[in-house]
C-alpha positions as CSV (number, residue, x, y, z in Angstrom):
1,M,-0.1,0.0,0.1
2,K,1.3,3.5,-1.1
3,S,1.9,6.1,1.7
4,A,-0.2,9.6,1.2
5,T,3.3,11.1,0.4
6,E,3.7,8.7,-2.5
7,I,0.0,9.7,-3.7
8,L,0.8,13.3,-3.3
9,G,4.2,12.9,-5.2
10,E,2.1,10.8,-8.2
11,Q,-0.7,13.4,-8.4
12,Y,0.6,16.4,-7.8
13,L,1.1,17.6,-11.2
14,E,-1.9,16.7,-12.4
15,M,-3.6,18.0,-9.4
16,R,-1.6,21.2,-9.9
17,G,-3.0,21.3,-13.3
18,R,-6.8,21.2,-12.7
19,I,-6.4,23.9,-9.7
20,L,-4.5,26.5,-12.6
21,A,-7.5,25.7,-14.9
22,L,-9.9,26.4,-12.1
23,A,-8.2,29.4,-11.2
24,A,-8.1,30.6,-14.9
25,D,-11.9,29.9,-15.3
26,F,-12.7,31.8,-12.4
27,D,-11.0,34.5,-13.8
28,R,-12.2,34.8,-16.9
29,I,-15.7,34.7,-15.2
30,E,-14.9,37.8,-13.1
31,R,-13.4,39.6,-15.7
32,F,-16.5,39.3,-18.1
33,G,-19.2,40.7,-16.0
34,A,-20.6,41.0,-12.6
35,D,-23.5,39.5,-13.5
36,A,-22.5,36.2,-12.7
37,K,-21.9,36.6,-9.1
38,A,-25.3,36.4,-8.2
39,D,-25.6,32.9,-10.2
40,P,-26.6,30.2,-7.9
41,Q,-24.0,28.0,-9.9
42,L,-21.1,30.1,-9.1
43,S,-22.1,29.8,-5.8
44,D,-22.5,25.8,-5.7
45,L,-18.7,26.0,-7.2
46,K,-17.4,28.3,-4.8
47,D,-19.1,26.2,-1.9
48,C,-17.7,22.9,-3.4
49,I,-14.2,24.8,-3.2
50,R,-14.8,25.4,0.3
51,E,-15.5,21.9,0.6
52,L,-12.3,20.9,-0.5
53,L,-10.7,22.2,1.8
54,S,-12.2,20.8,4.6
55,D,-10.2,18.3,6.6
56,T,-12.9,15.9,6.9
57,P,-13.6,13.0,5.1
58,G,-16.1,12.3,2.2
59,R,-15.3,15.5,0.5
60,A,-16.2,13.9,-2.9
61,E,-19.5,12.5,-1.7
62,R,-20.3,16.1,-0.4
63,V,-19.3,17.6,-3.5
64,Q,-21.2,15.2,-5.7
65,L,-24.0,15.9,-3.6
66,R,-24.4,19.6,-3.8
67,L,-23.5,19.4,-7.6
68,S,-26.3,16.8,-8.3
69,D,-29.8,18.0,-9.7
70,H,-32.2,17.8,-6.9
71,T,-35.0,18.4,-8.8
72,P,-38.1,16.2,-8.7
73,P,-38.9,13.7,-11.3
74,P,-42.0,15.3,-13.6
75,S,-45.4,13.6,-12.1
76,R,-47.0,11.7,-15.2
């Protein structure tokens, strides 16, 4: 079994790239207008980023639940 340090070493560059891509996405959104600041999707993404910084296990599940569509199916 690999140690946490080994896993981090293997995943670091990929994780770094994903973080940089997210930072660029947020910069683009901010640069092209303030109208997105009130958008619930942006709020969800920011909440998910805060969740990623949590020290509590289960982050992936909580992020998935946050981003899932909770709209009830249409009635027939």
